C-alpha positions as CSV (number, residue, x, y, z in Angstrom):
1,M,58.5,120.0,167.1
2,S,61.8,120.4,165.3
3,T,62.4,119.7,161.6
4,Q,65.5,118.0,160.4
5,T,67.3,119.5,157.5
6,P,68.1,117.0,154.7
7,P,71.7,116.1,154.4
8,K,73.8,117.9,151.8
9,Q,74.3,116.0,148.6
10,P,78.0,115.5,147.6
11,R,79.1,117.7,144.8
12,T,79.6,115.9,141.5
13,K,82.0,117.0,138.9
14,K,80.6,118.3,135.7
15,P,81.3,116.4,132.6
16,A,84.1,117.6,130.4
17,T,81.7,118.5,127.7
18,K,80.0,121.0,130.1
19,F,83.3,122.6,130.9
20,F,84.6,122.9,127.4
21,G,81.2,123.4,125.8
22,P,79.7,121.6,122.8
23,A,82.6,122.6,120.6
24,A,84.8,120.2,122.5
25,M,83.0,117.3,120.9
26,S,83.6,118.6,117.4
27,F,87.3,119.4,118.1
28,P,88.7,116.6,115.7
29,T,86.5,117.9,112.9
30,W,87.3,121.6,113.0
31,A,91.0,120.9,113.9
32,Y,91.4,118.7,110.9
33,A,89.7,121.3,108.7
34,L,91.8,124.0,110.1
35,F,95.3,122.4,109.9
36,F,94.8,120.3,106.8
37,F,92.5,122.5,104.7
38,I,92.1,126.2,105.8
39,I,95.7,127.0,106.7
40,P,97.3,125.2,103.6
41,L,94.7,126.9,101.3
42,A,95.4,130.3,102.9
43,L,99.2,129.8,102.3
44,I,98.5,128.9,98.7
45,V,96.4,132.0,98.2
46,F,99.1,134.2,99.9
47,Y,102.0,132.6,97.9
48,S,100.1,133.2,94.7
49,F,100.6,137.0,95.2
50,G,104.3,136.6,95.7
51,Y,107.2,136.3,93.3
52,K,110.5,134.4,92.7
53,P,113.3,137.0,93.6
54,D,116.2,134.9,92.2
55,Q,117.2,131.5,91.1
56,F,118.2,130.3,94.6
57,T,115.0,131.5,96.4
58,A,111.6,129.8,95.9
59,I,109.3,132.5,97.1
60,A,109.3,136.1,98.3
61,T,106.2,138.0,99.6
62,D,107.5,141.5,100.4
63,R,105.7,142.8,97.3
64,L,102.3,141.3,96.6
65,S,100.6,141.5,93.2
66,F,98.4,139.6,90.7
67,G,101.4,139.3,88.3
68,R,101.8,135.6,88.7
69,Y,98.3,134.8,87.4
70,P,99.0,136.1,83.8
71,E,102.3,134.3,84.0
72,A,100.7,131.1,85.1
73,M,98.1,131.3,82.2
74,S,100.7,130.3,79.6
75,A,99.8,128.5,76.4
76,S,101.1,125.2,77.7
77,F,99.1,125.6,80.9
78,V,95.9,126.4,79.1
79,S,96.2,123.5,76.7
80,T,97.1,121.1,79.5
81,F,94.2,122.5,81.6
82,F,91.6,121.7,79.0
83,A,93.1,118.3,78.4
84,T,92.9,117.7,82.2
85,L,89.3,118.9,82.2
86,R,88.4,116.5,79.4
87,I,90.1,113.6,81.2
88,S,88.3,114.5,84.4
89,L,84.8,114.8,83.0
90,L,85.2,111.7,80.8
91,G,86.7,109.8,83.7
92,T,83.8,110.8,86.0
93,L,81.2,109.8,83.3
94,L,82.9,106.5,82.7
95,C,83.0,105.7,86.4
96,L,79.3,106.5,86.7
97,I,78.4,104.3,83.7
98,I,80.4,101.4,85.1
99,A,79.5,101.8,88.8
100,L,75.7,102.3,88.4
101,P,74.8,98.8,87.1
102,F,77.4,97.2,89.4
103,A,76.1,99.1,92.5
104,Y,72.5,98.2,91.5
105,W,73.5,94.5,91.2
106,L,75.4,94.6,94.5
107,A,72.5,96.3,96.4
108,I,69.6,94.4,95.0
109,K,70.7,91.1,93.3
110,V,73.4,89.9,95.6
111,A,72.3,88.0,98.7
112,P,73.0,89.8,102.0
113,A,75.2,86.9,103.2
114,R,77.5,87.4,100.2
115,R,77.4,91.2,100.1
116,S,80.3,91.7,102.5
117,L,82.5,89.6,100.3
118,A,81.6,91.6,97.2
119,L,82.3,94.9,99.0
120,A,85.6,93.5,100.2
121,L,86.6,92.6,96.6
122,V,85.8,96.3,95.7
123,M,87.7,97.8,98.6
124,V,90.8,95.6,98.8
125,P,92.4,96.9,95.6
126,F,91.5,100.4,96.7
127,W,93.5,99.9,100.0
128,T,96.6,99.1,98.0
129,N,99.1,101.9,97.5
130,F,98.0,104.3,94.8
131,L,101.4,104.3,93.1
132,V,101.6,100.5,93.2
133,R,98.2,100.2,91.5
134,T,99.3,102.7,88.8
135,L,102.6,100.9,88.2
136,G,100.6,97.7,87.7
137,W,98.8,99.3,84.8
138,Q,102.1,100.5,83.4
139,I,103.2,96.9,83.2
140,M,99.8,95.8,81.9
141,L,99.7,98.4,79.1
142,S,103.4,98.1,78.0
143,P,104.0,96.8,74.4
144,D,105.5,93.6,75.8
145,G,103.0,93.2,78.6
146,F,100.3,90.6,79.2
147,L,97.5,92.6,77.6
148,S,99.5,93.2,74.4
149,N,100.5,89.5,74.1
150,W,97.0,88.3,74.8
151,M,95.4,90.6,72.2
152,Q,98.0,89.6,69.6
153,G,97.4,85.9,70.4
154,L,93.7,86.4,69.7
155,G,94.4,88.2,66.5
156,L,93.0,91.5,67.7
157,L,96.3,93.3,67.1
158,D,98.8,93.0,64.3
159,G,101.6,94.4,66.4
160,P,102.4,95.4,70.0
161,L,99.9,97.5,72.0
162,D,100.9,101.1,71.6
163,I,98.8,103.1,74.1
164,L,101.3,103.5,77.0
165,Y,102.4,107.1,77.6
166,T,99.3,108.5,75.9
167,R,96.1,110.1,77.2
168,T,94.2,106.9,76.6
169,A,96.4,105.1,79.1
170,V,95.9,108.0,81.6
171,Q,92.1,107.7,81.0
172,I,92.2,103.9,81.8
173,G,94.3,104.5,84.9
174,V,92.1,107.2,86.4
175,V,88.9,105.2,85.8
176,Y,90.4,102.2,87.6
177,N,91.9,104.2,90.5
178,Y,88.8,106.2,91.3
179,L,86.0,103.7,90.4
180,P,85.5,102.5,94.1
181,L,84.8,106.1,95.1
182,M,81.8,106.0,92.7
183,I,80.6,102.5,93.6
184,L,80.3,102.9,97.4
185,P,78.1,106.0,97.5
186,L,75.9,104.5,94.7
187,F,75.6,101.2,96.6
188,V,74.6,103.0,99.8
189,A,72.0,105.2,98.1
190,I,70.4,102.3,96.1
191,D,70.4,100.0,99.1
192,A,68.6,102.7,101.2
193,S,66.0,103.4,98.4
194,G,63.9,100.6,99.9
195,K,62.7,97.3,98.7
196,K,59.0,98.1,99.5
197,L,58.9,101.0,97.0
198,R,60.2,98.9,94.2
199,E,57.7,96.1,95.0
200,A,54.9,98.7,95.1
201,S,56.0,99.9,91.7
202,Y,55.9,96.4,90.3
203,D,52.4,95.9,91.8
204,L,51.2,99.0,90.1
205,G,52.2,97.6,86.7
206,A,55.7,99.2,86.1
207,G,58.4,97.0,84.7
208,K,62.0,96.7,85.8
209,V,63.2,99.5,83.5
210,K,60.5,101.9,84.4
211,T,60.9,101.1,88.2
212,F,64.6,101.8,87.9
213,L,64.1,105.1,86.1
214,R,61.1,106.4,88.1
215,V,61.8,105.0,91.6
216,T,65.4,103.7,92.1
217,L,67.4,106.2,90.2
218,P,65.7,109.4,91.6
219,M,66.1,108.1,95.1
220,A,69.7,107.3,94.4
221,M,70.5,110.8,93.1
222,P,72.3,111.8,96.4
223,G,74.6,108.9,95.8
224,V,75.2,109.9,92.2
225,V,76.0,113.5,93.2
226,S,78.3,112.3,96.0
227,G,80.1,109.8,93.8
228,C,80.6,112.4,91.0
229,L,82.1,114.9,93.5
230,L,84.3,112.2,95.1
231,V,85.7,111.2,91.7
232,F,85.9,114.5,89.8
233,I,87.6,116.7,92.5
234,P,90.6,114.5,93.3
235,L,90.8,113.4,89.7
236,N,91.2,117.0,88.5
237,G,94.3,117.4,90.6
238,D,95.8,113.9,90.1
239,Y,99.4,113.9,88.9
240,V,100.6,110.4,89.8
241,T,98.5,108.6,87.2
242,A,99.6,111.1,84.5
243,T,103.2,110.9,85.5
244,V,103.3,107.0,85.4
245,L,101.1,106.3,82.4
246,G,101.0,109.6,80.5
247,G,104.5,110.7,80.0
248,A,104.9,113.9,78.0
249,S,101.8,113.4,75.8
250,G,99.4,112.6,78.6
251,S,100.4,115.3,81.1
252,M,97.8,116.9,83.5
253,V,97.7,120.2,85.4
254,G,98.8,118.5,88.6
255,Q,102.2,117.7,87.0
256,L,102.7,121.3,86.0
257,I,101.9,122.5,89.5
258,A,104.2,119.9,91.1
259,N,107.0,120.8,88.7
260,Q,106.8,124.5,89.7
261,F,107.1,123.6,93.4
262,N,109.7,120.8,93.1
263,T,111.7,121.4,90.0
264,A,111.5,125.0,89.0
265,Q,111.3,126.1,92.6
266,N,108.9,128.9,91.7
267,W,106.3,128.6,94.4
268,A,104.5,131.8,93.4
269,V,103.6,130.6,89.9
270,G,102.8,127.1,91.2
271,A,100.5,128.6,93.8
272,A,98.8,130.7,91.1
273,M,98.3,127.6,88.9
274,A,96.9,125.8,91.9
275,M,94.4,128.6,92.6
276,I,93.3,128.6,88.9
277,L,92.7,124.9,89.2
278,I,90.8,125.2,92.5
279,I,88.6,128.0,91.1
280,S,87.9,126.3,87.8
281,T,87.0,123.1,89.7
282,L,84.5,125.0,91.9
283,V,83.0,126.6,88.8
284,V,82.5,123.2,87.1
285,V,81.0,121.8,90.2
286,G,78.7,124.8,90.5
287,V,77.6,124.4,86.9
288,G,77.0,120.7,87.4
289,F,74.7,121.4,90.4
290,A,72.8,124.1,88.5
291,L,72.2,121.6,85.6
292,L,71.1,119.0,88.1
293,K,68.6,121.3,89.7
294,L,67.3,122.3,86.3
295,G,67.0,118.7,85.2
296,Q,65.1,117.8,88.5
297,A,62.8,120.8,88.0
298,I,62.0,119.8,84.4
299,T,61.5,116.1,85.4
300,A,59.1,117.2,88.2
301,K,57.2,119.4,85.7
302,L,56.9,116.6,83.2
303,N,55.9,114.0,85.8
304,S,53.3,116.2,87.5
305,V,49.6,115.4,86.9
306,P,47.4,118.5,86.3
307,L,44.2,118.7,88.2
308,H,40.9,119.8,86.7
309,D,38.0,120.5,89.1
310,G,39.9,118.6,91.8
311,R,40.4,115.5,89.5
312,A,43.5,114.3,87.7
């Protein structure tokens, strides 16, 4: 009695992911990080150790040193840096104060059928060109603009509005430009906090304020952290808003760095200024995270219920 051998199965080609490995699926991510973050940052670090050899050459790197860093820390740079830090911190805080109640209203009070329209109204201005939006505020805040005429007509001002080309105008501009970056993470975090937990808090006797402080806000903290990072980091390096609305009295560090690269053609000093800005931004973010962790630990300690003999 003979046994028949089963027919050979046709060979199938392996998927491309098997050939290239799991890294093939993450190619867009690491390629973007490599070409648009790591390589440019490495060039900035390298250029910061160079020097300007003559008035016709922007950078030379045949002799590397730390000499550009003391040169970058001039009196004008230090004063502009602290002014930029004040604008960035205050702008982030104002965005948080404005965005938190709006995101709460959008996530909880607005009906789901109308939520898409409300989100569109937030995002459509944000999709408009950044420079165009800032120029709109330049027209709005000008002494003969709509806002000035309207406030004079109501008797709120005796003369034309005089805040254009000041730090106040820059502060208004950055809050408007970066506010959607705070609203969206807060909306997602509050929306994901869950309706059932809020209803359980109400059933246990907590009011709206206590439920917000003890349930909604703690669960929305990832959105708060994400929003603050999304606003503070780009705001710290913004130069378009300061150039259009600030003039000479409302300058920010981003303008000084851009001037070193474009006008003075001193890439070494500009790169050193950029590195100082990057390092200081990381330090501020690190301090913010440390304070957040400390606040969470203190809050957890205060809210904990001590047990005595197994009873609360």
